[in-house]
N, C-alpha and C positions, 0 to 999 in steps of 0.2 A: 198168306205169307208174302208180304210186300215190303215196300219201302227200304229201310236200312238193313233189314235182315237179308233181303235178296241181294243187296249190294255186298254185304259182308260175305255171304256164301260165295258169290261169284268171284269176288276179289281174292279170297283165300284159295279157291280152286285154281285161279290163274297163277297165283304166286307159288302155291304148294305143289302143283303138278305141271309146271311149265314144260310143255313138250311131251307130256306123258298121257294125260287124260283128256282134258279139254283146253288145249293151249291158250289162246286168247279169245276164243270164239264167244265166250260168255261176256267178257268185258266189252268186246267189239259190239256184241248185240246191244248192250245197254247204251252204247254211244251212237249207234246207227239206226236202231229200230224203235219206234214209239212203243212203249210197253203196254199202254192201254189202261193204266190205273194211276191215281195220284201217288206221289212219293213223299214220304217223310224221311229225310236223310239226317241221321243223328251221327255226328262224328266229332273228331277233335284235331286240333292243329298239332298235337303231340302224340298222336296214335302211331306207334311204330309198325303196326301190322298193315293198316290201310292209310296211306298218306292222304292228307286233306286235299291235295291238288287232284288226286284221282277221283275223289268224291265230287269235287267241284267240276271236273271234266264231265262226269256222268250227268250231273245236275244241269249244266249248261247245254249239253247235247239234248237232253230230254226236254228242256224248256224250248229249245229251238224246234223240236219236233211237235210241240204243242201239249206236252205233258205238264200237269200242274205239279210243281215241286216246292216243297217246304223244307228249308234248311235250318238245322240247329247245330251250330259249330261251337264247341266248347274250347276254351283256351288251353286247359291243362288237365287232360284225363287220358289215361291209357285205354287201349282197346277194350271194349265192353265194360268199362268202369265208370261211364258217364252217370248212370243211375245212382250209383253209390256215392259219388262225389257231389252231384248236383240234383238231388232227388226232387226238390220242389220245381225247378225249371224243367226238368225232364218230364215229370208227370204232367205238368201244365201244358207243355208242348204236345205231348202224346194225346192228352184228353181233348185239346183244342182241335187237333188234326182229325181225330176219330169223330168228333161231333160234326165237323165240317163235311167229312166224307160220307158219314152215315146219317 
């Protein structure tokens, strides 16, 4: 369970449980500690759940810490709708990333 899935879970926890469960510790962790595995970040400029600038912040921080980061930013797809709207590009990016990592 890595890459974009981890970021999605962490970001939703931060937004949905602000001050209740895990305030900002998870997001802070992703921007301050090297996570130890390559990241494939799949996101969109129009995602209303996880803003693209948050994904970019995590990507830049992880790159600075030495993590290999692959970004796939779509122009127009809502949260978790990327595969349905851009199936060929999505599958190609995922396949390429997995072949590279494994």
